[in-house]
C-alpha positions as CSV (number, residue, x, y, z in Angstrom):
1,M,13.4,48.3,0.2
2,E,16.2,45.6,-0.6
3,E,19.3,46.7,-2.7
4,R,18.2,44.2,-4.9
5,E,15.4,46.2,-6.2
6,F,17.4,48.9,-7.6
7,V,20.7,47.0,-8.8
8,V,20.1,46.3,-12.4
9,C,22.0,43.2,-14.4
10,A,21.9,44.0,-18.4
11,Q,23.0,41.1,-20.4
12,G,22.5,40.4,-24.1
13,L,20.6,37.4,-25.7
14,L,20.2,35.8,-29.0
15,F,16.7,34.7,-29.7
16,A,16.4,33.5,-33.7
17,G,19.0,35.2,-33.9
18,R,17.8,38.4,-33.0
19,Q,20.1,40.4,-30.3
20,I,18.1,41.2,-27.3
21,L,18.7,43.4,-24.2
22,L,17.6,41.8,-20.4
23,R,17.7,44.0,-17.8
24,T,16.2,42.5,-14.2
25,N,17.1,42.9,-10.6
26,A,17.5,39.5,-9.7
27,P,20.7,37.6,-10.9
28,K,19.0,34.5,-10.8
29,I,17.1,35.4,-13.4
30,A,19.7,36.6,-15.6
31,G,21.3,32.8,-14.8
32,Y,18.0,31.0,-16.0
33,V,18.2,33.0,-19.2
34,S,21.8,31.9,-19.7
35,D,20.5,29.0,-19.4
36,F,17.7,29.2,-22.1
37,F,19.6,31.3,-24.7
38,P,23.0,31.5,-26.3
39,A,24.4,35.1,-25.3
40,Y,26.0,38.0,-27.4
41,D,28.6,40.4,-25.8
42,M,26.9,43.8,-26.3
43,A,30.3,45.4,-25.3
44,T,31.7,44.6,-28.7
45,D,28.4,44.5,-30.5
46,H,28.8,47.5,-32.8
47,S,25.2,46.8,-34.7
48,A,22.3,49.7,-34.6
49,G,21.0,48.0,-31.3
50,P,19.1,45.4,-29.9
51,A,16.0,44.2,-31.4
52,A,13.9,44.5,-28.3
53,E,14.4,45.7,-24.6
54,I,13.3,43.2,-21.9
55,T,13.3,44.6,-18.4
56,L,11.9,41.7,-15.2
57,M,11.9,43.3,-11.7
58,I,11.1,41.0,-8.8
59,T,9.1,42.5,-5.8
60,E,9.1,41.6,-2.3
61,G,5.6,40.1,-2.7
62,E,4.5,36.3,-2.3
63,S,2.7,35.2,-5.2
64,T,-0.9,34.6,-4.5
65,A,-3.3,31.8,-5.9
66,G,-6.3,32.2,-8.3
67,D,-8.7,31.0,-10.5
68,G,-8.3,31.4,-14.2
69,F,-4.4,31.7,-15.0
70,P,-3.2,32.1,-16.8
71,W,-4.4,34.3,-19.4
72,F,-3.6,36.6,-21.9
73,R,-4.8,40.0,-23.4
74,G,-3.9,42.0,-26.4
75,R,-5.5,45.0,-28.3
76,G,-3.3,47.0,-30.8
77,E,0.4,46.7,-30.3
78,F,-0.4,46.0,-26.6
79,A,-0.5,42.8,-24.5
80,V,-0.5,41.4,-21.4
81,A,0.0,37.9,-20.0
82,Q,-0.6,37.3,-16.3
83,F,0.4,34.2,-14.6
84,T,-1.0,34.4,-11.2
85,P,-2.3,38.1,-9.7
86,D,0.8,39.2,-8.9
87,D,3.4,38.1,-11.7
88,T,2.8,39.5,-14.9
89,L,4.0,40.9,-18.5
90,W,3.1,43.3,-20.7
91,F,4.1,43.8,-23.9
92,N,4.1,47.3,-26.2
93,L,5.1,45.7,-29.5
94,R,5.3,48.7,-31.6
95,A,8.3,49.7,-29.3
96,R,9.6,46.6,-29.1
97,R,10.0,46.6,-25.1
98,V,8.6,44.1,-22.1
99,F,8.2,44.6,-18.8
100,G,7.4,42.3,-16.4
101,S,6.9,42.2,-12.4
102,F,7.3,38.9,-10.5
103,S,6.9,37.7,-6.8
104,A,10.0,36.2,-5.0
105,A,8.2,33.1,-5.3
106,V,7.9,32.8,-8.7
107,A,11.5,33.9,-9.1
108,N,12.5,31.6,-7.2
109,D,10.8,28.3,-9.5
110,R,13.3,27.8,-12.3
111,E,11.0,25.2,-14.1
112,R,8.3,27.6,-14.3
113,W,10.4,30.0,-16.3
114,R,11.6,27.1,-18.4
115,R,8.2,26.0,-19.2
116,H,5.8,28.7,-19.2
117,I,7.0,32.3,-18.9
118,F,10.2,32.4,-21.4
119,P,7.9,30.6,-24.2
120,T,5.1,32.7,-23.6
121,L,7.0,35.9,-23.4
122,F,9.0,35.1,-26.2
123,G,6.1,33.7,-28.1
124,I,4.3,36.5,-28.0
125,L,7.3,39.1,-28.7
126,A,8.0,37.1,-31.9
127,A,6.1,39.4,-34.5
128,A,7.6,42.4,-33.4
129,V,11.3,41.6,-34.3
130,D,10.2,39.3,-37.5
131,V,10.3,36.0,-36.3
132,A,7.5,33.5,-37.0
133,P,6.2,31.0,-34.5
134,V,5.0,28.0,-36.4
135,H,3.1,24.5,-34.5
136,A,5.6,22.6,-35.5
137,A,8.2,20.0,-34.2
138,C,11.3,20.3,-35.7
139,L,14.2,17.7,-36.1
140,A,17.9,18.2,-37.8
141,R,20.1,15.8,-39.4
142,D,23.3,16.7,-41.3
143,T,23.1,20.2,-43.0
144,G,19.5,19.7,-42.7
145,G,16.2,20.4,-41.0
146,L,12.6,18.8,-40.8
147,L,9.4,20.0,-40.0
148,L,6.5,18.2,-38.9
149,A,3.3,20.4,-38.5
150,A,0.3,19.6,-37.2
151,P,-2.2,20.7,-34.7
152,S,-2.3,19.6,-31.2
153,G,-3.2,15.9,-30.6
154,T,-1.7,15.0,-33.8
155,G,1.7,12.9,-32.5
156,K,4.4,15.9,-33.3
157,S,6.1,15.2,-30.2
158,T,5.7,11.3,-29.9
159,L,6.9,11.0,-34.0
160,A,9.8,13.6,-32.8
161,V,11.1,11.6,-29.8
162,A,11.0,8.5,-32.4
163,L,13.1,10.2,-34.8
164,G,15.1,11.2,-32.2
165,R,15.8,7.7,-31.1
166,R,16.9,7.2,-35.0
167,G,19.9,9.5,-35.0
168,Y,17.8,12.8,-35.6
169,T,18.9,15.4,-33.6
170,F,16.1,17.0,-31.4
171,L,15.4,20.8,-31.7
172,S,11.3,21.3,-31.0
173,D,8.7,19.3,-30.2
174,D,5.6,21.7,-30.8
175,W,6.4,25.1,-31.6
176,T,9.6,26.4,-33.9
177,C,10.5,29.8,-34.7
178,L,11.2,30.6,-37.9
179,A,14.0,33.6,-38.9
180,L,15.6,34.8,-41.7
181,E,19.5,34.9,-41.4
182,E,22.0,35.7,-43.8
183,G,19.2,34.9,-46.4
184,V,18.5,31.7,-45.2
185,I,15.4,30.7,-43.2
186,R,16.4,28.9,-39.7
187,A,14.5,27.2,-37.2
188,S,14.8,27.8,-33.6
189,G,13.4,26.3,-30.5
190,F,13.4,26.4,-26.9
191,P,15.3,24.1,-24.9
192,M,11.9,22.8,-23.3
193,P,10.7,19.4,-22.2
194,V,9.4,17.5,-24.6
195,K,5.3,17.1,-23.8
196,L,3.8,13.2,-24.1
197,L,0.4,12.5,-23.4
198,P,0.3,9.7,-20.7
199,D,-0.3,6.9,-23.2
200,A,3.0,7.3,-24.8
201,D,4.5,4.9,-22.4
202,R,2.7,2.2,-24.6
203,F,5.6,3.5,-26.8
204,F,8.5,4.7,-24.5
205,P,8.8,2.5,-21.6
206,E,11.4,5.3,-20.6
207,L,8.1,7.3,-19.4
208,R,7.8,4.7,-16.8
209,S,9.8,5.9,-14.1
210,Y,8.3,9.6,-14.6
211,R,5.1,11.4,-13.2
212,T,2.8,12.8,-15.3
213,G,1.1,16.5,-14.6
214,I,-0.7,19.4,-15.6
215,S,1.0,21.4,-18.4
216,L,0.6,25.2,-19.4
217,N,-2.6,24.2,-21.6
218,G,-4.3,22.5,-18.8
219,E,-3.5,19.0,-20.7
220,L,-2.2,16.1,-18.3
221,A,1.3,15.0,-19.8
222,F,4.2,13.5,-19.4
223,E,6.8,16.4,-19.5
224,V,10.4,15.1,-19.5
225,S,13.8,16.3,-21.2
226,P,14.5,14.7,-24.0
227,V,18.1,14.2,-23.1
228,D,17.2,12.8,-19.9
229,C,14.5,10.3,-20.3
230,F,15.5,9.4,-24.2
231,G,19.2,10.4,-24.6
232,L,18.8,12.5,-27.5
233,Q,21.2,15.2,-28.9
234,R,19.5,18.5,-28.7
235,V,20.8,21.8,-31.3
236,R,19.8,25.1,-31.3
237,S,19.4,25.8,-34.6
238,C,19.0,24.5,-38.1
239,A,18.0,25.2,-41.7
240,V,14.5,23.9,-42.9
241,T,15.1,21.7,-46.1
242,C,11.7,19.7,-45.5
243,I,8.6,20.1,-44.4
244,I,5.9,17.6,-44.0
245,L,2.1,18.0,-43.0
246,L,0.8,15.3,-40.3
247,E,-2.5,14.1,-40.2
248,R,-4.2,11.2,-38.1
249,T,-6.3,8.6,-40.1
250,G,-9.1,6.4,-38.7
251,R,-6.7,3.2,-40.2
252,T,-3.8,1.3,-39.2
253,G,-0.8,2.2,-41.4
254,C,1.1,5.1,-42.9
255,D,0.7,6.8,-46.2
256,I,3.6,10.0,-47.5
257,S,3.0,11.7,-50.2
258,E,4.6,14.8,-52.0
259,I,2.7,18.4,-52.1
260,D,3.7,21.3,-53.6
261,F,5.3,24.3,-51.6
262,D,2.2,26.2,-51.9
263,E,0.3,23.7,-50.1
264,A,2.4,23.7,-47.0
265,A,3.0,27.2,-46.8
266,Q,-0.8,28.0,-46.6
267,H,-0.8,25.2,-43.9
268,L,1.8,27.2,-42.2
269,I,0.5,31.0,-42.7
270,A,-2.9,29.5,-41.1
271,E,-0.9,29.0,-37.4
272,I,0.2,32.6,-37.7
273,E,-1.8,35.0,-35.6
274,P,-3.2,37.8,-37.9
275,L,-1.8,40.8,-36.8
276,E,-3.8,44.5,-37.7
277,G,-3.6,47.8,-37.3
278,S,0.3,49.4,-36.4
279,L,1.4,45.9,-36.7
280,A,-0.4,44.8,-39.8
281,A,3.5,45.1,-41.4
282,C,5.2,42.9,-38.9
283,Y,2.8,40.5,-39.9
284,E,3.2,40.9,-43.7
285,R,6.5,40.1,-43.0
286,Q,6.1,37.0,-41.3
287,I,4.2,35.5,-44.2
288,D,7.1,36.4,-46.4
289,L,9.1,34.2,-43.8
290,I,7.2,31.1,-45.0
291,H,7.6,32.4,-48.5
292,H,11.4,32.0,-48.1
293,L,10.8,28.4,-47.7
294,K,10.3,27.6,-51.2
295,G,12.4,24.9,-52.2
296,A,11.9,22.9,-49.5
297,A,10.4,19.2,-50.4
298,C,7.2,19.3,-49.0
299,F,5.1,15.9,-47.9
300,R,1.7,14.7,-46.4
301,L,1.7,12.0,-44.2
302,H,-1.7,10.4,-43.3
303,F,-0.9,7.4,-40.1
304,D,-2.0,5.7,-37.7
305,E,0.7,3.5,-36.6
306,N,3.5,2.9,-34.1
307,P,5.7,6.0,-34.0
308,D,8.5,3.9,-34.3
309,V,7.1,2.1,-37.7
310,V,6.2,5.7,-39.1
311,A,9.8,7.0,-38.2
312,E,11.3,4.7,-40.3
313,E,9.4,5.4,-43.4
314,L,10.0,9.4,-43.0
315,D,13.5,8.8,-42.7
316,A,13.3,6.7,-45.6
317,V,11.5,9.1,-47.9
318,C,12.4,12.3,-46.4
319,G,16.1,11.6,-45.2
320,P,17.7,12.0,-49.0
321,W,15.9,15.4,-48.4
322,I,17.7,16.5,-45.5
323,R,20.7,14.9,-45.9
324,H,20.7,16.5,-49.7
325,E,21.4,13.9,-51.6
326,H,18.5,15.1,-53.7
327,R,19.7,18.2,-54.5
328,S,21.6,18.7,-57.4
């Protein structure tokens, strides 16, 4: 075996405000993590310890192809995520520990870690560290943040880019992580590419310089940097002051109506994976996180319109709430 199989790098990272300890035998993996997450100094930290521990080891074998990947399985507090026959993550969620074994070929693929492996790892780990992932885009402006909640295919990503071009700061376009920090619910995201369906080039001619590819869920899509492609600004986290439930309609136009918080909360809670047995308490804490959003302005948007038109309408109605102009 080479020396690198024994040498372990250890570093602290922050996921949704949670301190995570990462160990790896591959300096390049440590570098990917540094690009993906903010760091914390373990030497000066005097808290009770990390919220979770992750060990990622690189083996000498080459990655072999196979059908049906990636796949995910879970039972009780245990879960497995397999990306190829030779590249796997194992989770003990009750102990808040993750072990991963990866081939050298996958270790060298920085974009795969960025697009697939890290989002999968932290999406599964989230419940164990009191973080609630919700199916929503998120953008920030001034001191507030806007959640755009909807199923896949509704147009979250397209609308997120359109709002970004109106001066909103981009946080995420598909999944957003919610966590309680100093008594306030904050949203955080992964610095991933924005995913847009092939017909989005009708609205964003910048996409014509890029090629579509197969995304993690098997869809044909553009996956581009919102910074490089559209010139948007990114932010790592923000407070949530406004929640929008998106619904596509069969008629042209857009209609925005205010709804009560319970309706918005019910939608967000339905997006959270129920957990039972030893993890039931984790699920209950995730539900509590959603209820901490009470006080956010809540709206429902019915639309089937050019995203720039919808973004203009949204900004007119919701912008004052995000900028706290409606707060006493």
